[in-house]
Structure formats: structure tokens, C-alpha cells
FIMI-789076 format. One record per residue (C-alpha): x, y, z; residue in three letters. Coordinates in Angstrom, 3 decimals, always signed. Each point is the difference from the previous one (the first is absolute). Last residue first. Layout:
! FIMI-789076
> px_py_pz_res
> X_Y_Z_Ala
...
! end
This chain:
! FIMI-789076
> px_py_pz_res
> -16.308_+47.206_-19.529_Phe
> -2.819_-2.188_-1.003_Leu
> +0.539_-2.628_-2.478_Tyr
> -3.321_-0.163_-1.981_Val
> -1.438_-2.340_-2.463_Ser
> -0.338_+0.189_-3.619_Asp
> -2.333_-0.834_-3.056_Ile
> +1.055_+0.895_-3.396_Cys
> -0.502_+2.799_-2.509_Gly
> -0.760_+0.874_-3.597_Phe
> -2.300_-3.015_-1.444_Gly
> -3.395_+1.228_+0.606_Ala
> -0.306_-2.399_+2.670_Ala
> +2.592_+1.502_+1.959_Val
> -0.968_+3.613_-0.559_Gly
> +3.097_+2.416_+0.648_Gly
> +0.079_+2.154_-3.361_Glu
> +2.773_+2.204_-0.627_Asn
> +2.743_-2.667_-0.565_Ser
> +3.880_+0.894_-0.031_Ser
> -0.291_+0.204_+3.830_Lys
> -0.504_-3.734_-0.074_Leu
> -3.191_-0.752_+1.868_Lys
> -0.908_-0.833_+3.629_Ser
> -3.288_-0.873_+1.552_Arg
> -0.335_-0.039_+3.831_Leu
> -3.437_-1.101_+1.532_Leu
> -1.491_+0.805_+3.380_Trp
> -2.198_-1.328_+2.828_Gly
> -3.658_+0.356_+0.748_Ala
> -0.593_+3.395_+1.837_Gln
> -3.457_-0.282_+1.522_Glu
> -3.282_+1.606_-0.053_Asn
> -3.209_-2.127_+0.882_His
> -3.605_+1.131_+0.844_Lys
> +0.226_+3.412_-1.279_Ile
> -3.499_+1.669_+0.209_Glu
> -0.716_+2.527_-2.708_Ser
> -3.705_-0.607_+0.325_Thr
> -0.838_-0.557_-3.730_Gln
> +3.243_-1.064_-0.939_Gln
> +0.622_-2.691_+2.702_Asn
> +3.492_-0.814_+0.512_Trp
> +2.568_-2.836_-0.416_Leu
> +3.734_+0.995_-0.330_Ala
> +3.050_-1.938_-0.859_Thr
> +3.609_+1.632_-0.524_Gly
> +2.897_-0.804_-2.027_Phe
> +3.233_+1.931_-0.033_Val
> +2.002_+0.123_-3.210_Gly
> +3.772_+0.851_-0.188_Leu
> +1.543_+1.020_-3.354_Glu
> +3.472_-1.084_-0.700_Ser
> +2.529_+1.331_-2.602_Ile
> +2.683_-2.149_-1.473_Ile
> +3.753_+0.558_-0.784_Glu
> +1.217_-3.127_-1.846_Gly
> -0.021_-3.609_-0.512_Asp
> -2.502_-2.032_-2.078_Tyr
> +0.235_-3.673_+0.376_Ile
> -2.088_-2.317_-1.993_Glu
> -2.020_-3.119_+0.892_Gly
> -3.300_+1.796_-1.155_Ala
> +0.831_+3.260_+2.044_Arg
> +2.473_-0.100_+2.801_Leu
> +0.880_+3.556_+0.875_Ile
> +3.329_+0.783_+1.793_Lys
> +0.334_+2.888_+2.306_Asn
> +1.541_+3.551_+0.056_Lys
> -0.247_+3.188_+1.822_Phe
> -0.714_+3.710_-0.882_Asp
> -2.642_+1.894_+2.159_Pro
> -3.205_+1.158_-1.666_Pro
> -0.332_+3.367_-1.588_Val
> -3.806_+0.655_-0.252_Ile
> -1.624_+1.328_-3.003_Leu
> -2.739_+2.762_+0.009_Glu
> -3.210_-1.379_-0.878_Met
> -2.172_+1.539_-2.751_Leu
> -3.676_-1.303_-0.102_Ile
> -1.708_-1.551_-3.001_Tyr
> -3.871_+0.248_-0.943_Ala
> +0.282_+3.691_-0.616_Gly
> +2.206_-0.555_-2.952_Trp
> -2.953_-1.471_-1.951_Thr
> -1.161_+3.294_-1.612_Asp
> +3.579_+0.395_-1.208_Glu
> -0.194_-3.072_-2.302_Pro
> +3.021_-2.052_+0.355_Thr
> +3.080_-0.359_-2.528_Ser
> +1.168_+3.533_+1.399_Arg
> -0.543_-1.241_+3.618_Leu
> +2.188_-3.262_-0.617_Phe
> +2.675_+2.017_-1.751_Asp
> +0.229_+2.400_+2.796_Pro
> +0.015_-2.849_+2.658_Ile
> +2.847_-2.423_-1.369_Asn
> +2.555_+2.243_+1.494_Glu
> -1.013_-0.708_+3.459_Lys
> -2.230_-3.022_+0.444_Tyr
> -3.282_-1.210_-1.162_Ile
> -2.029_-2.389_+2.018_Asn
> -2.289_-2.668_-1.063_Asn
> +2.095_-3.232_+0.318_Gly
> -1.390_-1.256_+3.341_Gly
> -3.665_-0.080_+0.846_Gly
> -2.497_+2.434_+1.045_Glu
> -1.603_+2.695_-2.080_Arg
> +0.079_+3.641_+0.865_Gln
> +3.080_+0.980_-2.230_Pro
> +3.253_+1.013_+1.290_Lys
> +2.620_+2.395_-1.452_Leu
> +3.388_-0.311_+1.775_Val
> +2.122_+3.103_+0.557_Phe
> +3.206_+1.908_+0.279_Arg
> +1.459_-1.041_-3.170_Glu
> -2.924_+1.720_-1.533_Pro
> +1.463_+3.531_+0.425_Thr
> -1.594_+2.214_-2.395_Ala
> -2.774_-2.192_-1.485_Phe
> -1.269_-1.396_+3.142_Ala
> +0.638_+3.405_+1.502_Ala
> -2.563_+1.860_-2.380_Glu
> -2.639_-2.688_+0.655_Arg
> +0.564_+0.208_+3.690_Ala
> -0.742_+3.903_-0.099_Lys
> -3.014_-0.709_-1.987_Leu
> -1.334_-2.482_+2.692_Gly
> +0.670_+2.442_+2.780_Ala
> -1.769_+2.639_-1.781_Pro
> -2.987_-2.504_-0.610_Ser
> -0.259_-1.532_-3.622_Asn
> +1.025_-3.583_+0.941_Asp
> +3.510_-1.616_+0.696_Met
> -0.280_-0.164_+3.765_Pro
> +3.320_+0.311_+2.056_His
> +1.366_-2.385_+2.459_Ile
> +2.712_+0.981_+2.581_Lys
> +1.123_-2.938_+1.921_Val
> -1.874_-1.018_+3.232_Phe
> +1.568_-2.220_+2.758_Thr
> +0.065_+2.904_+2.655_Ala
> -3.830_+0.284_-0.247_Glu
> -0.406_-3.397_+1.771_Leu
> +2.237_+1.263_+2.900_Gln
> -1.641_+3.167_+0.373_Asp
> -3.283_-1.909_-0.227_Val
> +1.208_-2.240_+2.820_Leu
> +1.067_+2.943_+2.326_Ala
> -3.502_+1.314_-0.635_Pro
> -1.585_-3.195_+1.453_Asp
> -3.181_-0.694_-2.247_Thr
> -3.192_+1.843_+0.816_Glu
> +0.143_+2.229_-2.970_Pro
> +0.416_-2.859_-2.615_Ile
> -1.703_+1.187_-3.228_Phe
> +0.449_+3.707_+0.253_Gln
> +3.356_-0.445_+1.457_Arg
> +1.146_-1.623_-2.870_Ile
> -1.531_+2.868_-2.413_Val
> +2.100_+2.758_+2.209_Ala
> +2.982_-2.076_-0.600_Pro
> -0.161_+0.163_-3.742_Asp
> +1.590_-3.280_-1.226_Thr
> -3.449_-1.390_-0.221_Leu
> -0.723_+1.790_-3.187_Ile
> +2.789_-1.923_-1.782_Gln
> -1.072_-3.276_+1.439_Gln
> -3.702_+0.712_-1.272_Ile
> +1.527_+0.517_-3.602_Lys
> +1.910_-3.046_+0.424_Lys
> -3.064_-2.017_+0.184_Ser
> -0.348_-1.843_+3.328_Gly
> -3.288_+1.271_+1.283_Ser
> -1.481_-1.619_-3.349_Ile
> +0.496_-3.348_+1.212_Gln
> -1.642_+0.708_+3.230_Thr
> -2.802_+1.364_-1.628_Leu
> -0.533_-3.111_-2.187_Leu
> +0.296_-2.198_+3.123_Ser
> +3.376_-1.591_+0.673_Pro
> -0.111_-2.644_+1.182_Cys
> -3.744_-0.450_-0.292_Lys
> -2.266_-1.552_+2.718_Ile
> -2.716_-2.231_-1.665_Ala
> -3.549_+1.619_+0.113_His
> -0.118_-0.020_-3.837_Thr
> -0.215_+3.129_-2.363_Ser
> +3.746_+0.315_-0.068_Glu
> +0.417_-3.421_-1.531_Leu
> -2.588_+0.831_-2.815_Tyr
> +1.465_+3.303_-0.518_Val
> +3.681_-1.427_-0.418_Arg
> -1.539_-2.691_-2.285_Ala
> -1.550_+2.621_-2.340_Asp
> +3.119_+1.516_-0.151_Trp
> +1.811_-3.154_-0.920_Glu
> -2.806_-0.769_-2.751_Thr
> +0.121_+3.677_-1.244_Glu
> +3.410_-1.036_-1.619_Ser
> +3.621_+0.250_+0.431_Pro
> -0.177_+0.604_+3.723_Tyr
> +2.974_-1.132_+1.635_Asp
> +2.151_+2.054_-2.436_Thr
> -1.525_+3.103_+1.499_Pro
> +1.840_-0.622_+3.268_Ala
> -0.876_-1.035_+3.721_Tyr
> -2.602_-2.744_-0.954_Gly
> +2.318_-2.604_+1.160_Ser
> +0.865_-1.833_+3.289_Arg
> -3.298_+1.041_+1.237_Tyr
> -1.162_-1.778_+3.190_Tyr
> -3.841_-0.324_+0.056_Val
> -0.724_-1.137_+3.695_Leu
> -2.875_-2.246_+1.309_Ser
> -0.782_-2.094_-2.798_Ile
> -2.730_-2.447_+0.584_Glu
> +1.092_-3.510_-0.730_Ala
> -2.157_-2.077_-2.549_Gly
> +3.053_-1.816_-1.105_Ser
> -0.585_+0.488_-3.874_Ala
> -1.843_+2.941_-0.140_Thr
> +1.899_+2.414_+2.541_His
> -2.746_+1.952_+1.732_Val
> -0.403_+3.826_+0.486_Leu
> -2.697_+0.875_+2.415_Arg
> -2.608_+2.658_-0.996_Thr
> -1.229_+2.323_+2.699_Phe
> -3.013_+0.664_+2.210_Gly
> +0.447_-2.771_+2.568_Ala
> -3.479_-1.469_-0.275_Ala
> -0.116_+0.614_-3.819_Ala
> +3.362_-1.834_-0.362_Asp
> +0.803_+0.130_-3.708_Lys
> +2.317_-2.833_-0.970_Val
> +2.160_+1.393_-2.994_Tyr
> +2.208_-2.491_-1.961_Lys
> +3.875_-0.744_-0.616_Thr
> +1.819_-1.963_-2.472_His
> -1.312_+1.394_-3.464_Glu
> -0.510_+3.783_+1.054_Arg
> +3.456_-0.168_+1.627_Ile
> +2.168_-1.474_-2.619_Glu
> +0.823_+3.380_-1.902_Ala
> +1.117_+1.539_+3.290_Leu
> +2.511_-2.876_+0.535_Thr
> -0.791_-2.580_+2.592_Leu
> +1.649_-1.623_+2.897_Arg
> -1.603_-1.795_+2.906_Tyr
> +0.897_+0.183_+3.674_Ser
> -0.712_-2.343_+2.978_Ile
> +0.310_+1.101_+3.741_Ile
> +1.128_-2.410_+2.552_Gly
> +1.621_+2.624_+2.010_Tyr
> +3.743_-0.432_+0.358_Ala
> +0.434_-2.672_-2.735_Glu
> -2.673_+1.131_-2.555_Tyr
> +0.868_+3.891_+0.411_Leu
> +3.399_-1.016_-0.326_Arg
> -0.543_-1.862_-3.328_Tyr
> -1.480_+2.877_-1.497_Glu
> +2.392_+2.509_+1.132_Leu
> +2.719_-2.299_-1.451_His
> -2.045_-0.339_-3.375_Arg
> +0.061_+3.765_-0.521_Gln
> +3.877_+0.278_+0.079_Asp
> +0.015_-3.413_-1.967_Phe
> -1.995_+1.472_-2.790_Val
> +2.389_+2.712_-1.047_Asn
> -0.302_-1.052_-3.724_Arg
> -3.580_+0.601_-0.363_Glu
> -1.248_-1.560_-3.322_Gly
> -3.610_+1.649_+0.421_Pro
> +0.200_+2.665_+2.738_Gln
> -1.659_-0.830_+3.382_Val
> -2.899_+0.451_+2.115_Val
> +0.540_-1.815_+3.272_Phe
> -3.288_-1.208_+1.587_Leu
> -0.115_-1.002_+3.429_Val
> -2.196_-2.671_+1.259_Ala
> -3.137_-0.881_+2.140_Thr
> -1.773_-3.216_+0.736_Lys
> -3.665_-0.018_+0.756_Gly
> -2.804_+2.377_+1.647_Ala
> +1.887_+3.260_-0.119_Pro
> -0.580_+2.276_+2.897_Ser
> +0.965_+3.098_-1.687_Ala
> +1.425_+1.711_+3.106_Thr
> +2.130_-2.613_+1.900_Ala
> +0.904_-1.815_-3.411_Val
> +0.923_+3.583_-1.590_Tyr
> +2.129_+1.080_+2.732_Glu
> +1.848_-3.393_+0.023_Lys
> +0.810_+0.185_-3.517_His
> +1.362_+3.663_+0.540_Ala
> +2.287_-0.949_+2.814_Val
> +1.199_-2.936_-2.028_Ala
> +1.165_+2.100_-2.926_Leu
> +1.742_+2.203_+2.563_Gly
> +1.681_-3.187_+1.535_Asp
> +1.031_-0.922_-3.558_Ser
> +1.923_+3.394_-0.031_Leu
> +1.418_-0.599_+3.170_Lys
> +1.479_-3.593_-0.523_Val
> +1.480_+0.777_-3.423_Leu
> +1.098_+3.497_+1.041_Ser
> +2.204_-1.363_+3.082_Asp
> +3.118_+1.437_-1.520_Ser
> +3.291_-1.498_+1.124_Val
> +3.143_+2.003_+0.671_Ser
> +3.239_-1.181_-1.327_Pro
> +2.959_-0.549_+2.048_Glu
> +3.397_+0.310_-2.053_Ile
> +3.033_-0.607_+1.786_His
> +0.872_-3.593_-1.392_Lys
> +0.176_+1.536_-3.560_Gly
> +3.512_-0.126_-0.902_Thr
> +0.707_-3.217_+2.357_Glu
> -2.601_-2.027_-2.094_Gly
> -3.342_+1.192_-1.283_Tyr
> -1.339_-3.542_+0.226_Thr
> +0.811_-0.070_+3.747_Gly
> -3.563_-1.520_+0.473_Ser
> -0.776_+3.171_+2.136_Glu
> +0.695_+2.407_-2.753_Ser
> -1.493_-1.753_-2.816_Leu
> -3.341_-1.192_+2.024_Tyr
> -0.326_+3.859_+1.194_Thr
> +0.391_+1.230_-3.724_His
> -2.689_-2.690_-0.947_Leu
> -2.286_+0.890_+2.916_Gln
> +0.116_+3.710_-1.017_Ser
> -0.597_-0.956_-3.459_Ile
> -3.343_-2.156_+0.968_Lys
> -1.330_+2.868_+2.097_Ser
> +0.361_+2.370_-2.799_Ser
> -1.535_-2.732_-2.328_Leu
> -3.208_+0.136_+2.123_Ala
> -0.287_+3.685_-0.212_Gly
> +1.012_+0.095_-3.537_Phe
> -3.054_+1.867_-1.312_Ser
> -2.358_+2.810_+0.723_Ile
> -3.115_-0.519_-1.833_Ser
> -1.725_+3.296_+0.678_Val
> +0.726_+2.922_+2.529_Thr
> +3.708_+0.882_-0.855_Asn
> +1.524_+3.174_+1.474_Phe
> +3.120_+1.119_-2.013_Glu
> +3.336_+1.635_-0.130_Ile
> +0.234_+0.628_+3.745_Gln
> +3.290_+1.524_+1.183_Lys
> +2.127_-1.420_+2.548_Ile
> +2.722_+1.964_+1.712_Ala
> +2.430_-1.462_+2.451_Ala
> -0.750_+1.381_+3.535_Ser
> +0.575_+3.621_+0.938_Gly
> -3.660_+0.474_+1.833_Gln
> -1.752_-1.204_-2.948_Tyr
> +2.482_-0.260_-3.099_Gly
> +2.667_+1.957_-1.353_Glu
> +0.512_-0.016_-3.817_Ala
> +2.728_-0.397_-2.443_His
> +0.021_-3.966_+0.455_Lys
> -3.435_-0.217_-0.850_Asp
> -1.366_-3.693_+1.140_Val
> -2.722_-0.876_-2.324_Ile
> -3.499_-0.747_+1.113_Tyr
> -3.068_-2.087_-0.862_Asp
> -3.174_-0.153_+1.997_Ser
> -1.872_-3.290_-0.447_Arg
> -3.684_-0.637_+0.929_Phe
> -2.420_-2.835_+0.460_Leu
> -3.454_+1.880_+0.480_Gly
> -3.052_-1.960_+1.091_Leu
> -3.638_+1.546_-0.467_Thr
> -3.013_-0.102_+2.200_Leu
> -2.954_+1.857_-1.474_His
> -1.615_-3.011_-1.639_Gln
> -3.631_+1.081_-1.081_Thr
> +0.633_+2.157_-2.765_Leu
> -3.194_+1.005_-1.895_Gly
> -0.442_-0.458_-3.637_Thr
> +0.992_+3.429_-0.689_Ala
> +3.109_-0.457_+1.912_Lys
> +1.136_-2.551_-2.016_Val
> -0.294_+2.339_-3.123_Asn
> +1.597_+2.707_+1.746_Leu
> +2.950_-2.231_+1.002_Tyr
> +0.209_-1.004_-3.720_Ser
> +0.374_+3.455_-1.059_Glu
> +2.512_+0.903_+2.554_Trp
> +2.205_-2.923_-1.356_Leu
> -0.543_+1.316_-3.528_Lys
> +1.265_+3.308_+1.257_Gly
> +2.768_-1.546_+1.631_Thr
> +1.003_-1.254_-3.552_Phe
> -0.679_+3.031_-1.710_Asp
> +2.243_+2.186_+2.345_Asp
> -0.876_+3.064_+1.609_Thr
> -2.126_-0.476_+3.348_Leu
> +0.757_+2.027_+2.882_Ser
> -3.674_+1.509_+0.540_Glu
> -1.519_-3.493_-0.014_Glu
> +2.536_-0.996_+2.717_Leu
> -1.058_+3.073_+2.140_Trp
> -3.681_-0.834_-0.328_Lys
> +0.451_-3.717_+0.872_Glu
> +1.993_+0.610_+3.221_Asn
> +0.196_-3.650_+1.338_Asp
> +2.839_-0.911_-2.140_Ala
> +2.094_+3.233_+1.189_Val
> -0.772_-1.251_+3.525_Arg
> +1.299_-3.329_-0.538_Val
> +3.107_+1.254_-1.827_Tyr
> +0.734_+2.114_+3.314_Leu
> -0.533_-2.955_+2.224_Glu
> +2.428_-2.262_-1.829_Asn
> +2.604_+2.881_-0.268_Phe
> -0.199_+0.361_+3.716_Ala
> +0.154_-3.923_+0.353_Thr
> +3.247_+0.114_-2.247_Gln
> +1.679_+2.921_+2.023_Val
> +2.262_-1.993_+2.285_Ala
> +0.924_-2.891_-2.534_Leu
> +1.585_+2.835_-2.241_Ala
> +1.771_+1.712_+2.728_Asn
> +1.395_-3.145_+1.568_Ala
> +1.532_-1.026_-3.656_Met
> +1.412_+3.422_-0.214_Ala
> +1.663_-0.215_+3.239_Ser
> +1.423_-3.425_-0.613_Lys
> +1.768_+1.111_-3.200_Pro
> -0.121_-2.505_-2.749_Phe
> +2.457_-2.412_-1.294_Pro
> -1.097_-2.284_-2.695_Ser
> -0.507_-3.787_+0.756_Pro
> +2.250_-2.375_-1.983_Tyr
> -0.558_-2.005_-3.297_Val
> -2.600_+2.620_-1.164_Thr
> -3.105_-1.551_-1.651_Ile
> -2.037_-0.542_-3.124_Pro
> -2.448_-2.798_+0.857_Ala
> +1.431_-3.503_-0.611_His
> -1.751_-1.457_-3.167_Val
> -2.983_-2.211_-0.287_Ala
> -1.192_-2.095_-2.864_Thr
> -3.844_-0.486_-0.129_Val
> -0.269_-0.699_-3.748_Gly
> +0.870_+2.736_-2.497_Lys
> -0.385_+3.583_+1.215_Gly
> +3.645_+0.793_-1.272_Glu
> +0.369_+2.745_+3.040_Pro
> +0.637_-3.245_+2.147_Ser
> -2.481_+0.194_+3.147_Leu
> +1.346_+1.783_+3.025_Met
> +2.097_-1.377_+2.886_Ala
> +0.808_+0.364_+3.800_Leu
> -2.010_-3.199_+0.383_Gly
> +2.071_-1.790_+2.495_Asn
> +1.740_-2.549_-2.095_Gly
> +0.500_+2.160_-2.976_Leu
> +1.377_+2.709_+2.256_Ser
> +2.045_-2.188_+1.857_Trp
> +1.427_-1.718_-2.975_Asp
> +0.741_+3.590_-1.589_Ile
> +1.710_+1.359_+3.012_Ala
> +2.162_-3.234_+0.425_Thr
> +1.161_+0.285_-3.854_Ala
> +0.689_+3.580_+0.601_Asn
> +2.092_-0.538_+3.238_Ile
> +1.888_-2.897_-1.588_Phe
> +1.158_+1.803_-2.912_Asp
> +0.892_+3.176_+1.977_Ala
> +2.207_-2.481_+2.249_Glu
> +1.699_-1.316_-2.934_Glu
> +0.610_+3.297_-1.636_Lys
> +1.438_+1.340_+3.258_Ser
> -1.942_+2.178_+2.276_Pro
> -0.292_+3.806_-0.073_Arg
> -2.414_+1.120_+2.639_Pro
> -2.386_+2.771_-0.892_Pro
> +0.612_+2.608_+1.322_Tyr
> +2.272_+2.253_+1.911_Ala
> -2.230_+1.538_+2.448_Pro
> -1.958_+3.261_-0.487_Tyr
> +1.040_+3.136_+1.871_Glu
> -2.545_+2.565_+0.419_Met
! end
């Protein structure tokens, strides 16, 4: 596939004007993060590309088409408690499972759960996609604390503004960015769950959504935009607490007549309809038993959770590895259109276990023999955790062998080569980049009856990084937020 000559090459004077305009727009419209220094409330523009990046239309169409099928697949996995238990390998997911059992022992009353998902892909230039289209290969499916849905809409709007206002000048006048509606659709998903709670739990007074966040969160504006849209579009108020603050700022109100425990925000008196986790996805979010206790405390209430413990566990890397087996997929979604399942399976890249099974032992051998072909991934979420290529053997040698089973070995994808400019902290980085497409999805379902009440594709995110960088996590400091120029 031929990629367009890219990016435009403006003069230095034109480039300085574009960069200054992009920074001003970003700060004026909340395409921002808090300063890494952590002093005061200083905001800086989010790391962004100056231009939208080329992306094949056929690959984008395929990624969007399969999202609701992926939503359903992970809904069904999260509903299968026995299967999940048999697939646990990692200490952290084991602790999540233990927390679930503690909640279950006290009596689960809320069976509705909300999933805000994101399926991540890279275009593979050496492979053929579904029905001859450009090949996209899934590298991850995220079920907890998905980020940058709001800022994805903002970067799309920025690139559109730079194009339509003439800021790009003559060299960039042909650029037509595509705009992601992820901010709207993700906040709509939160609102669907809130409304369902109000309809089924019959709260007596005011209600609110609770964002559970990390202390010192830099990516606060990505979260705040969702909060603001919930209020502007639906009149829904939100509150923010860390796991360590939960016990101090919320309380239980036992409703004997209804047969469940309501969660109430103490200062406002608002009943919490939905607990939305923007933390709790990594071991570092639980530095003490206080945080684990808070998680069980929240999960034991009647508030809807996004995600539930079982839904979070379903997104582990080990589960993703198991789900690359077509027979397993068809076991979970037998009623789904076979052609759509074929399209879904066409996105898979080879993933190998690292346990003591015959396949795992073979993968271990390959990891040492040809490490340049692979990336080693742990089960926990968050950028900055993957081990790449030649670094794999030394990492494995430094890690106890009995813990290797908590990792999966994924074959590396070969992305197309093109260039862009990255604007980070006012500095320009120019060079070859790799782009990763994330497609969002929202699903609300009853984990007891398996009834899916809501299932939608919810926009997309493009993240890019310099080819010289392995990790792509924006908040982790490696990548940047990008938008799509379809061709």
C-alpha cells in the first residue's frame, strides 16, 4: 500500500506560527495535562502531533466494524466466573479475584455492570487484512480505566481548526482530519448506567457519579471533560476521590426494604449511582491494605461499577492470549454473525503463553533464541511495563522463573514507515513515528442474566510515538496524542 508523502514541510517562520497556535488552542480548550513538576496547578499542553497522521480507510473501517463484537466477547468472558478462575496466573489478578470472592461472600446485590472498553491496533504492512484490506492487528484489549477518550476528540478538533483556519498554510491545505466523537459517546455510556441505576434502585434524593482517581493525577483534564459533559448534557454531578479517601468521604446507607446497601457521598448527601474507576488497574494503585479494603467496600454497595472486578480480570493479558483461539471465541459468542467473527479473528496477532505448558516452553525457547521478533507483556495495565526485543533475555534471567507464567509473548507487528512532528512541552521532535489506533466501546449488561442492555462503538483514539521509542503510553511519558488523516 502506498502512503502519501508526509508531513508537509513549511518554512521555519510558518512552522513556528503553527506550533504557537497549536499550543494556544490546546491550553484554551483543555487539550492539556498538569505539569510534571507537581507544584501548584500549572497546566501544560498535552503531547501532540502537529499534523494528523495517515491511516488506511479500510483498516479504520475494519476496526470500527468489530468493536461491538469485541464488547460482547468480553461481556461473555466476564460473565463466566468458573472459566476466569481457571485462567488466573498473576499475583495481582489473583488479589482482584480474592477481593471478588470477599464481596461475593457478603452477597452481591448489583448485577448490572458498565464496561468502557478500548481495543488497540497497529497496521501491519507485511500482512493482508480481512478480504484484502489493509491489515490491523490487535495488540491489547483494555477493560479498566481507559484513557484519552476526551482528549482524542480535542486533538481531532485542534487539527481540524489548524486546517480550516489556514494555519497549516499552502503546504498543508489538502489535510482533512477525521474527528472522533469519543468524548460524547463515552460520556453517553456513563449516562446510560446512571439512568439505569435511577430507574431500578429508586434513590430518594439527588444522585451522582463517583470518579475513583489516582493521587496526583496529571491526566486530569481527560477525566474532567467527561465529568463536564455529564453535567452539560444530562445534569449529572460527579465527585472525585482516591481509593485512600473512600472511607472518609462516603458512607453506607442500608436499605432494608430494598435489600441492598446504598453508597452515599458524605459531604453532599448524594447517592452514588455509578463508581467509575480511573485508577485501581495496577499494583501500584494499592500501596497498602487501605486501598484493597476501599475496593471491596465499593464493590459491596449497590452502585453500578465501571468496571466490576470480574470485568477488570477479563482484560488481563493472559485472557487475551487464550482468546486468540478461534474455538474459544465461538464458545463465548456462538450467536454472532460468523462473517463478523471472521473479521474479528483477522485482527489477531500470534500470542504465546510463558507458562510450563508445551506451548509455553516453546515460547520461552523462542524468547531467548530470537528475541527481536517479540514483545513480552505482563498482565497489569498501564504504559511502561512491556519488555521489547533484545531486552527480553536479560529481563527473564533477572526474574524468577516461577513468575514467567504471568507474562505473554507477543509477536511484533511491522508498522508502515512515515513521519510526523511531535510537540511536547513546547519542543518539536521530528522523525519517523509509529501509530496505534484505539477503538472505544461501551456496554451495559446484567452479569446474572447475561442480558446486554447497551452495546456501542464509541469513537477512537490515535497515539503515536517516535520509532526510536518502544513504549507508547502518553501518560507514562513515551508517546503523544494524534488524530487520523484517512487515505
